[in-house]
N, C-alpha and C positions, 0 to 999 in steps of 0.2 A: 504494500500500500504506500502511495506517495506521501511524502511528508507535507505538512501544512505549510502554505505560503506565508502564514502569519501566526505567530504564537499567541496564546491566550492573553498574555500580559500586554503585548503590543495592541491587540484588538481592543482590550478594555481601555487602554490609554487613548486610542484614536476615537472610540465611542464617547469617552468622557470629554475629550476635547470638542467633539461635535455638539454634545449636549450643552457644554459651557458656552459655546458660540451661540447656540440657539437661545439660551437664557438671556445672554447679553443683548442679542439682537431684539428679542421680545421686549426687554426692558427699555431699550432705546426707542423702539417704535411706539410702545404704549405711552411713554413719557412725552413723545412729540405729538402723537395723534390725539391723545386725550389730555390736553393741558387743562389746568384749573382755569376756568373762564376769567379773563381779565376784568377788573372792576375799577371804577374811578375812586381813588382814595378820598378820605375825608367825609365830612357831614354837611348836608345842606344847611344854609343859614338864611339871613336876611336877603342875600342876593337872589334867592329863589323868587322873590316878589318883584324883581326888576327884569325887564326884557334883556336877554343876553345880547352881547355884541361880539364883533370879530375878535377883539383883544380884551376880554374880560380880565380885570385885575381884581382878584378876590382878596378882600380885607376882612379879617375876622372881627365882626362888630359885636360878638357875643362875649368877648373876653372879660369885660368888667361889669357885666350885667348879672344881677341876681335872677334865679329861676322865674320869680313872679314878674320881674321887669321884662325878661325875655318873652314870656308868654303874652304880656300886654303888647309888646312891640310886634310880635307875629300877628296878633289879632288886628292891630291897626293896619299893618301892611297888607294883610290878606283881603281886607274889606269884605269879608264874609262872616256874618255873625254866627257863632256856634249854636247849634240847636240842642246839644247835649253837653252835660258836664262830666259824666263818667261813662265808662264802657265795661261791659262784661263780654269777654270773648270766649264763647263756648265751642270747643273743638270736639266733634264726635268722630273719632278716628275710624276711617274706612266706610263711612256712611255714603252710599251712592245717592246722588240727587234724585235719581229715578224713584227711590223709595218715597220721596216726599212730593215731587213734582210730576211724576209720571214720565212718559216717553212718547215721542212722536205727536205731541199735541194732545195726548190723551192723559187723563188723570191716572194715578197709580192704582194698583189692584185694591179691591175692597178690603182684603185682610190687612194690607199695609196702611190704608187710611184709617181703619178701625184701631190699629195699633198706636196711631199718633193723632187722636181726635183734637187735642187742643191746638197743635200746630196747623192742622187742616182748618180749624176754626179761624185762626189768625189770617190765613191766606184767603179763605173764602170771604171774610169780612173786609178784606183789603186793608188790614191793620199791620200787614207785613209784606215785604217784597222779597222774592227769592229767585235764584238763578241757578242754571246749570253752569257752574264755573269750571271750564275745561282745564285740567291740570296737565302740565308738561311731563313727559317721561324723563327719568325713571319715577314711577309713582310709588315712592317710599316716603316715610314721614319727614325726615330731616330736611331734604331739599324742598319739599312742599311747604313746610312751615316757613322756611327762608323766603320762598316766593311770595307768601301772603303778607309778610311783614316788611319786605324790602322791595317787592315788585320786580325783582331780578330773577332771571332764569339761570340756574346753576349749570355746571358742567355735567357730562354724562357719568363720570366716575363718582359723583356724589352718592351713587348707590352703594359704593364701597365705604365711603365716609359715614354712611348712615349707621354703621355698626360701631363707629368710634368717633362720636360727635365732639368737635372742638368748639371753642368760644367763637362766636360770630362777631367779626370786627368791622364789617361793612356797614354803611349807612342803613338805618332801619327805623321803623316806627317806635319800637320800644325805647331805643336810645333817645329819640326825639322827644318822646313823652317824659322821659326821665330828666332831660335837660331843662324842661319847663316846670319842674318841681312835682311831677306826678309821683304818687306812691303806688308801687306795683305789688300785687300778690299773685301767687300761682299755685294751683293744686292739680295734680295729675301727672302726665308723662314727664319723666325727668329729663327728656331731651331739651326742654325749655331751660332747665337749670344748667345744663352743659353749654347751651348756646349763650346764655346770659348769666354767668355765675355770680355777678355782684349787683344785679338790678333789683331783685325782689326783696321786699320788706319782710314778707312771710311766704313760706312755701312748704309744700309737702309732696315730694316727688315719688312716683311709683315707676317701676321698670317696665318698659314697653315691650321687651322681648320675651318675657315669660308668658307665652300665649296660652298656657293651660288654665290660667286664672281668668274667669269672666265675672266674678262676683266681687271679691275683695278689692280688685283693681279700680272699680267704680265706687264702691262704698267709701274708700279712702278719700275720694274727692267730695262726694255728696255730704259727708259728715261735717264738713266745714261750712256748708251753706247757711245754716240757721244763724250762726254767729256772724259770718262775714256780710250777710245781706243787711244787717242792722248797723254794721260798723261804718264809720264815716272817715276813716283814716286812709282810705285808698281811693285812687282814681281809675285804675285798671285792674280788673280781676280776670285771670285766665283759668278756665276749667277745661282740662283735656281728658276726655273719657276714652278708655281703651277697650272696654268690655265688648262692644259691638264688633270691633276689628278682630278680637280674639275669638269670638263666637264664629266669625266667618272662617278663620284659619282652622278651627277645629272641625266644623261640620258643614261649611258652605253657606252661601248667601240665602238659601231657602230652608235652612234648618229650623227646627222648633225653637232653638235658642234665640233666633233673630227677632221674632215678634215680641218676645218678653223684653229683650234689650231695647227695642224701639219704644215699647210702652214705658220703660224706665226713663229713657231720654225725654219722652214727651212729658212725663210727670215732672221732670227737672225743669223743663222749659216753662211749664205752667207755674211751678213754684217761684221761679225767678221773675216771670213776667207779671204775675199777680201781686207780687210783693209791693208794698207802697213806695219802695225806693224807686221803682220805675215810673211812678206817677208824680214824682217830685215831692220834696220835703224841704224843710228849712235848712238842713245840714248838707245833704248829699247832692241835691239838684237832680235834674233828669238824667236817667241812665239809659244808654243804648245797649240793647241785647243783640249781639251778632252771633249767629250759629253757623259754623262752617265745618266742612270735612276736608281732610287733607288729600284724600283719594277715594276711589270706589273699590270694587272688588269683583273678581270673576265668579263664575258659577260655583267654583270650588272654594271660594273665599280668599284667594290669593291676590296679590297685586305686585306691581313693579314694571309692567309692560305698558303698551300704548293703545290697547283696545278701548272702545267706548266705555265698557263696563268699569275699567280701571281708572280712566281719566275723568269720569263723570262725578265731580265733587260738588258739594252744596255750598251756597253762600246765601244766607237768609238774614234780613235786617228787620227786627221787630220794631213797631211803632214808626216805621217810615211808610207812609200810605202809598198805595198803588192806584194808578189811573185806570187800569184794565184788569181783566181776569188773569190770574197768574199763569194758568195753563195755556192761555191763548197768546200771551205777550212774550213770555220768557223763552219759549221754545224756538222762536224765530230770530232772536238776537243772539249772536255769538259772543259769549262772555268768557273771559279767561280768569284763571285763579289769581294772576298777578294784578288784576284790576281792583282787587280788594285794597291793596296798599294805598294808591292815590286817593281812593274814595274815602277811606278812614282819615287820611292826613288832612284832606280839605274839609271834612266834616268837623274835625276837632281843632283846626287852626294851627297845624304844624307844617313845616316844609315837607314836600314830597321827597323821599329818599333819592339820592343822586343816581343810583343805578336802576331806577324803576323804568320798566318798559310797559307798564300797565296803563290803561285808559280808564278814567273815572266812570263810574256807573251813574249816568245822568238821572236814572230813575230814583236814585237815592236823594236827589235834590228836588223832588217834586214839590215839596213844601216851600222851596225858596223862590224868590222873584227871578224874573228873566235876567236882571242885572247880575245877581249873584251866581246864577247858573253859568252865564257867559264868562264871568270873572274866574270861576273855578276851571272852566275849559281853557281859559287863557293861561292860568298858572300851570296847568298840566302841560300845555303846549310849550311854555318856556322851559320847563324842566326837561322835556323830551328833546328840545332844541340843543340844550347844553350837552346832553348825552350824545346826540348825533354829531355834535361838533368834535367830540373826541375821535370819532371814526371818520368824519368828513371835515377836516380842518378849515376848508375854504367855504363851507356852507354859510356861515354868518358874515363873511366878508362881502357878500352881495347885499344890495339894498332890499331888505325884506319888506320895507314899507311901500315899495313902488306900486304894488298892486292895490294899495289902499288909497292912492291919490284920487281925489275927486269923489271918493265915497262910492265908487262903482265896483260891483262884484265882478271878479275876473271870470269870464265864461270862455273856456278854451278846452277843446278836445284834442289838441295837438299831441303828437308823440314826442317824447323827450329822449335826448341822447344819453343822459346819465341820470343817476339817482339824485344828484344835487339839484338838477333842474326840476325834476319832478317834485321834490320836497319843497323847493323854493316856490314853485307854482301853487302847491296845495296850501302852504302857510300864507302866502300872499292873498289867496282867495279867502281864507278864513278871516284874516285881518280886515280885508275889504268888507266882508259881510258884517263883521262886528262893528266897524265904523259906520256902515250904513244903518245898522240898528240904532246906534247912538244918535245919529242925526234924526232919524224918525222919532226916537223917544223924546228928543227936545221939541220937535215940531208938534207931536201929540195930535196930529190932524185926524188920524184914523186908527182905531184899535185893531181892525182886521189887518191892515197893512203892517202895523207894528208886530203883530203876531207872526205874520208871514216872514218878516225880516228876522225875527228871533229864531224861527224854525230854520231858516236858511243859514244863519250864523252857526247854530248848533250842528247842523249837518256838515257844514264846511270844516268846522273844527274836528269833527269826528273823522272826516275823510283824511285829514292830515295826521291825526293821532293814530288811527288804525294802520295807515300805510307805514308811518314811521315805526310804530311798535312792531309790526310784522317784519319789517326789514331788519330791525335790531335783534329780534328773536331768532330769526333764521339765518342771520349773517354767520358765515363760517369764521370761526376764530382763526387768527393767524397761527399757522403751524410752522415750527422750525424744520424746514424741508431737509436741511443737512442731517439733522438728528434722525428724521424718519428714514431717509435713504440709507443712512449708516446701518440702521436696524434691519432694513430690507436686505442689504448686501450680506450682512452676517447670517441672516436666516437662510438665504440662498446658498452660501458657502456651507453651512451646516447640513442642509438637505443634500447637496451634491456629495459631501463627504460620507454621509450615512448611506446614500445610495451606492457609492463606489465600494464601500465596505461590504454591503449586501451582495453586490456582484461577485466580489472575491470569494465570499463564503458560498455563494451559489455554485460557483465554478468548482470549488473544492468538494463540497458535500453533494453536489448534484451530478458530477461526472466521475471524479476520481475516488472520492471517499464517501461511500454511501453510509447512511446512518443505520448501522446494523445490517443484519442479513436480509431484512425485508426489502431493502432497496437495491439489492445486487443486480437485479435484472432491469433496472430503470434506465432507459436510454436518455440521450441528450435532447431528444425531440420534445418540444413542448406539446402537451396534450390539451384536451378541451378544458379541463379544470384549471390548469395553469394559465391558459389564455384568458379564461373568464376572470381570474383574479386580477390580471393586469388591466383588461378592458373595463371591468367593473369599477376598479379604483379610479381610472381616468374619467369614467362617466360621472362618478360621484363628485370628483373635483370640479369638472366643468359645470355641473348643475348648481354649484354654489354661487355662480355669477348671476343667477336669476333670483329676485327677491321672493317670488312665489315658491320656488323650489327650496329656499332656505326656510320659509315658514312651514312648509310641509315636508321636511326632510325625512320624516318617519317612513314615507312611502318609498324613498330611495333605499333605505336600509332593509325594509321588508322585501323589496325586490331582490336586492343583492343576496341576502341570507337565504331566501326561499329558492331562488334560481340556482344558487350554489348547491343546495341540497338536491335539487332536481337533477342537476348535472351529475352529481355523485351517484344518485340513484340510477340514472341511465347507464353510467359506466359500470356500476355494480351488476346490473341486470345483464349487460352485454358480456361481462366476464363470466357471470353465472351460466349463460347459455353456451359460451365457448367451452366451459368446463364440462357441462353436461354432454356436449357433442363429443368431447375427447373421451369421456367415460364410455359412451356408446360405441365409439370406434374401437376402443380397447376390448370391450366385451365381444364384439363381433370377431375381432382378430383372434382372441383366445378360443372362441367357439370353433372357428374354422380350423385352427391348428389342431385342437383335440379331436375333432371329427375326422380329419384327414389321417391322423395317426391311429384312429379307432381304438383309443385307449384313454381311460380316465384314471389317473393315478392320484394318490394323496398329494403328491408334490404339485401337480398341475392345479388341483382344487385349492390348495393353500396359496399358490401363486396368484390365482385369479381372485380369491377372496381378499388377500392383502392389497392387491392393486386397486380393487373397487373401494375398499375402505380408505386407503390413502388418498384416493382422488375424489372421494365424496366431499363436496364443498360445504361441510357443516358451518365453517366460519362465514360463508357467504350469507347464510340465513341470519346470523347475528348482524351483519352489516345491513341487510335489507330491513330488518325489524328496527334497528337503530335509526336509520334514516326516516322510516315511517313515523317513528315517535317524534323526531325533530320536526317533521313537516306538520304533524297533527297539532303539536304544542304551538308551533308558529301560527297556525291558522286560528287557534283559540285566542292567542295573545293579540293577534291582529284585530280582533273584534272586541277586545277588552276596553281599550281606550281609543276614542276617535283621534285625540291628540291634535297637534298642529294649531292653526289659527282659524282658517276659513271653515272647517267642518267640525269644530269642537262641540258645537251645539247639537249635533246629530245624536240620536240614541245609541247607546252601546251597553255592554254588559255591566260595566262599572256603575253607570247611572241607574240601571235597573236594581243592582244590589244595594245601592245607597238608599233606595226607597223601601227596602225590606226592613224587618225588625232588627234590633241590635242583637238579639239572641241568634238569629239566622247568620248575621255577620260573624259573630263569635264562633259559630259552628264551622264556618269556612276557615277562619283563622286557625282553630285548633286542628282541623283536618290537615291543613297545609303543614303545620308544625309537626304533627305526628308522622306524616309522609316523608318530610325532610329528614327527621331523625331516623326513620326506618331505612331509608336509602343510604344514609351516612353509616349506620351500623352495619348494614349489609356490605358496603364497600370495604369497611375495615375487616370484616370477617373473611374476605377473599384473600387476605395476606397469607402467604404460605408459612412464614415463620411466625406462628402465633405465640406470643409471649404474654406474660402478665402485664407488661408495659402497654401492649395493644388493648388489653382489657381495661386498663386504667384510662387510656385515651377514650375508649368507648364510653366509659362511665362519665368522663368529663362532658361528652356530648349530651348524655342523658341529663346531667345536672343543668346545663345551659337550657335545654329544652324545657325542663321542669320550671325553671325560673321564668321563662317567657310565658309558659302556660299560666303560672300564677299571675303574671302581669296582665294577661288577657282577661282572666276571670276577675281579678281584684283591681280593676282600673279606677275604683273609688274605694276609700278616699285618696286624695292626691298624695298625702304623706306616705302612705303605705306603698302605693304604686311607685313613688320615687325611690324608696328604699330598696324595693325589689330590683329596679333597674340598676341602681348603684352596685348591688351585690352581683348582678349579672356582668357588669363591666369588669369588676374585679376578677371573677371566675373566667371570663373571656380572655383577659390578659394572661392569667396564670396558665390556662390550657394552651393557648397559641404559642406563647413564649416558651413555656416548658417543653412542649412538643418539639419546637425548633431546636432548643438547646440539648435535650436529652436523647432524642431519637438516634443520632449517629453513635452515641456512646453505649446505648443499651441494646439495640438490635444486634443479633449475633453476626460474626464473620463466618460464613458457611464454607469453610474449607479445612482440610487437614493435610499434614505433611505426607509427601510421596517421595519415593527415591527414584522414580523413573524420569525419563527425559521430558515428560509433560507436566512435571510438578509445578513449574512456574506458571503455566497456563491455568492449572487448577487453582493456584493461589489467587491469580488475577480474577478468575471466575468468582471466587468467594467475595472479594472486595466489591466487584461490580454488582453482584447479587445483593450484598448488604446495602450498597448505595441505592439500588432500585427500591428495596423494601423501605428504607428510611424516607426517601423522597415521596414514595407512595403514601405512607402514613401521614407525613407532614402536609402533603398536597390535599389529601382528603380532609384532614383537620382544618386546614385553612379554608377550603371551599365550604364545608358544611357549617363551620362556626360563623363564617361570613353570612351565609344564608339565614342562620338562626338569628344573628344580629339584625338583619334586615327585617325579619318578622317582628322584632321588637320595635324597630324605628319607623318602618313604613306605615302609611295609612292602612287601616284594616282591609280596604278594598283591594290592596295590592298584595295580599297574602298569597292568593292563588297564582297570580303572575310570577311572583318570586319563586314559588315551587316549580312552575313550568319552565322558567329560565334555567333553574338548577338541573332539572331533568334533561332539558335540551343540551346543556353543556356536557353533562355526563354521557348522554347517548352519543354525542358527536365524538367524544374521546373513545368510547367503546368501538365505534365504527372504525376509526383510524387505527386502533390497536389490533383489530382483526383484519386490517387491509395491508397489503404490501405493494399496492399499485400507485401510490401517490407520494410525491415528494413532500418533504416537511414544509415547504413553502405553502402548499395547499392546506395542510393541517392547521398551521398557525393562522393563516388567513381566514379559514372557516370559523375557527373559535373567535377570532377578532370580529368578524362580521356578526356572529351571534351576540357578542357582547354589546356592540353598538346598536343592533336592532333592539336588544332588551332594554337599553336606555330609554327608548321611546315607547316600548311596550308598557313601561311602568308609569306612563302618563306624562313624561317629561317632554319638553318642546324647546324651541330656541327663543322663547320669551321668558323674561324673569318671573312672570306670574306663576309659573308651574313649580317654582322652587318650594319645597315643603318646609315651612318654618316651624310648624307645630311639632313635628317629630324631633327637631333639633334640641328641644328642651325636655325630652324624656330623661328622667334621672337627674335633672338639674334642680338643686334645692336653693341655690343662691345665684345672684347675677354674675355672669361671666361672659367674656367676649370670645375667648379662644375655644373653649370646649364646645359651645353650641355651633360655632363656625365649622369646627371639625366634623361634628355630627351632620350638619347641613351638607357638607361636601360628601360625606360617606353615603347619605341617603340619595343624593342627586346622581352620583356616579357609581352606584352599587353594582350595576350589571357589567360595565366595562372592567371594573376592578376584579369582579368575579372571574371574568374571562382570563385576565392576566394571572391570577392566582391558580387557575386551573391548568396553566401551562406546566406546573410541577407534576400534576398527574399525567399529562401528556408525555413529559420527559421520562417518567418512571415506567411507563408501559412500553417503551421501545426496547428492542432486543439488543441492548448494549453488551450483553454477556458474550455474544458471538464474536465480538472484537478480539477477545483473548485467544481465539483459535488461530489467529494469523499473526498477531504481534502482541507486544507488551506495552500498551499505551501508558504514558506517564500522566501525571496530574494535569499538566497544561493542555495536552492533547485531548484528554477526556473532557475537560471543561469547555474547550473550544467546540468539541463535537456536540456537547449536550445543550449549551445555552446560546450558541451564536445565533441560530435562526429564531428561536422563541423570543429573544430580546431585540434583535436587529429589525426584524420585519415589522412589529408594531411601531417601533420608533420611526421607521421609514414611512409607513403609511400615515402616521400622525403628522410627521414632519411635512409630508407632501400637502396635507390639508392645511396645516398652519401657515406654511409659506404661501401657498396659493391664495388662501383667504386673506392673508395680509396684503397681497398685491391687489386683490379685488376690493378690499376696504379702502386702499389708497386711491384706486381709480374711481370708486363710488363716493368719495369724500363730499361731493356736492349733490349727491343723489337725494331725492325726496325722502327715501326710507333709510338714510344712513344711520340715524339715531334710533329708529323704531324697529328696524329689522336687522341690518348688518352689524351694528355695534353690539347688541345683545348676543348675537351669534358668536361674535369674536370673543366675548367674555367666556362663553361656553367652550370655545376652542382652546383658549388659554387654560381654563380650569381642567379641560380634558387632557391637555398636555401634562399638567401636574399629576393627574391620575395615572397616566402612562409611566411617568418617572417613578412614582411610588410603587405601582404594581410590579414593574420590571426590576426595580431595585430589590424588592422583597424576594422575587424569584432568584435573582442573581446571587444575593447574599446567602440564601438558603442552600442553593446548589454548591456554591464555593465552600461554604462551611461544612456541609455534609461530606463532600468528596475529600476535603482536607482532613477531617477527623478520621475517616475510614482508612485513608492512606497512612496516616500517622499510627493508627492502631495496628495496621498490618506490619509496619516497620518495627513497632514495639514487640509484636508477637514473634517476628522473625529474629529479632535480637535476643529475645528470651530463649527461643529454641536453640539458637546457636551457642 
């Protein structure tokens, strides 16, 4: 046998170098492509009430003013009398506006209206105005709170900062209120405390990530109301309720918990609104109640993406009267979440935050005069002009008043060469309309004409504000192109290097050095299965360039996995027919020979019988049955979750199960658990060298299964369930780590000394057999323990899919262990395809909304960032990691013992032979997707769906890359450690015998 062209040490070094290049390139690209969105530093002040000029010189006029003096100066400059003295900002986390306002111009469902009778009473009596306030993705709490209080849209990576909130230093409403002497109190989500650590006079924070709690998390807020509503030492009270969002995470937006939480929120609104503090008193003054939600939720109660259900947030203002029916008026006006910030700033007489891109809600000023309405729009326009000037420095250097000369409204439908001309035209038109209204107001000759002029001025201001706001919101941030290109180059170099290493290994293992005796007859010609692996990979990569294919990627992986199995089934049946034909020919040949000689001896009968038995393809039946199991499981999994984006609303098995009783769901969970345990114990029982150690490992599996069974049955109370989960984590670590460490030392070396010329081969056989047994035990423990862990963490509806994915993986391994007609390339690719398909079979998609947050807090008794993040990663990438861990079982089932019949492989050769393909091929396949999608994201940087489709997918690709690193690292370390220990034990035994 030819020697390897590259030793194991050199191969590991080159792979490590390629991985490091990939990590560095990924870091450079992400740092350049997803920068923190630039903001204008500082806080708005008195200059906000003056029209901006080309060369504004900002002088801090607030330096020597006391808070009361500053508040009076703002009131005088704004020229808008405040209608309220205090504000209660009530945030109902995760409340879809559809629950309160309906959808498509229709009122909400009767059950939802019955759950919030007082809120519906306020809307129907026009004592409140409410809006569908569209939130920008990512729809998670922290960036959405920032948007409402600053009017600015954050960067896409705010979804990551949501788990580690830092102090908010940009201009915002809370700091503006604080500067004019307001006293602030806050009760609820502690994100507010992290954003503003020194602003609140009193606060009581609760953790927002412990989603299992739906009761105490809201009680801790409401218990303060009775005292705080009669207190007169605060001007702004923030109440952030988390229970409704948690109820959605646990059981979905249509669960039984939802109506009770809506009723609880409605009772809170009634309590606040009916309190005499809202009707005015001697101490507190009039109080405005503002009810908002940070985001909506999907059918399963998750959020983070850009679908209507997730971006549909609520903005409700009590005691601001409406001119028309709420269902008819607010569905036809596009309102954004950032519009809350300028509206509140102008209602309470503070400057609009500098980075605001929102437009005031003119309906909130229905009780104001036309003069005050137009003044508010003017102030909003001046603030937006200053922000536009940062991006368009020459915008204010033109004469913005030229359109207002003569008091004529600019009427022009001409096209403009650039954005500056368009903005100049729109603002000039608004100024001219405002001036015309002022002239008609002085004349006072006709009320109808004055009303028309006022309407035209408001419409003109809105044209300018909406156009400027949209341009600022969608403007691509300046990206450091050199940093991005450096990252792309490093990713390309890494991919080329990994692919070159794979080609070298393919040449060695595919032509000269077959992996065991099973591949001796394998030719250099690429067969149908190998061709499909290459073509299917390229098809998947090319499909990522279409947004619709990214949204519905589950169809691609279902096609690849099922087609791969069908090709293997076709090749197996073809081989089966050939074997049957060969047996038939041999039978005829023996029959003719015996009849010609006219004698039937015992020798000829024995010869005929042995030949038939040897050629009878029993192993072919195992291969056929295994592939049928894979295909049947795949078809069931395909119908379990619709997945994706466009067809997620269609009925599927999971939706049907969620409508069944909890006892039925528990029955499915318990059945799945018992079957996984039985399959795991059966797999361990197949080990030839049965020792007490294997029995102990089997007992460990039983203990893990028993703990999960207790967790399924005893999911209440929470404390008991948490303790069971913590005990499970401890036992899981002991079993997995203990098996990894002890297996190579405890399992026997199956050889004995011989004096003949073949004694060295016999010794090598014993070492290789021991390595096989050890890797088999560790691989089965890894895979089965991982599945049992998923049965603890996954949603109950995913119990059966997790069982079927485990069965699929094991059946695929059985097929290849009984087959000698496929290169290892095909085997590794098939397991990889099944792992990626399983990722979507569990209900995952390329939107952030399908990430399971609830399961990440199982067993968590106190707030933590790291452990829930790890659990969230484990839940999301459970199937791909299972496929990587299963590579150990694949390696252990290969006939590596036959190597010793021809040579005496050393440790380096053996490691190269065992783990080169299982580690290199997944790295190459993932690297191809990562590099290609990086290029696609760069090309699509100005695409309409870059933030809603391509960027979330890129986060999944990056996280998937981490899962590849972790899974293959575990496989590599396990194989290297096991082989090293067995070779060391063999040397010790040889030294002792000598």
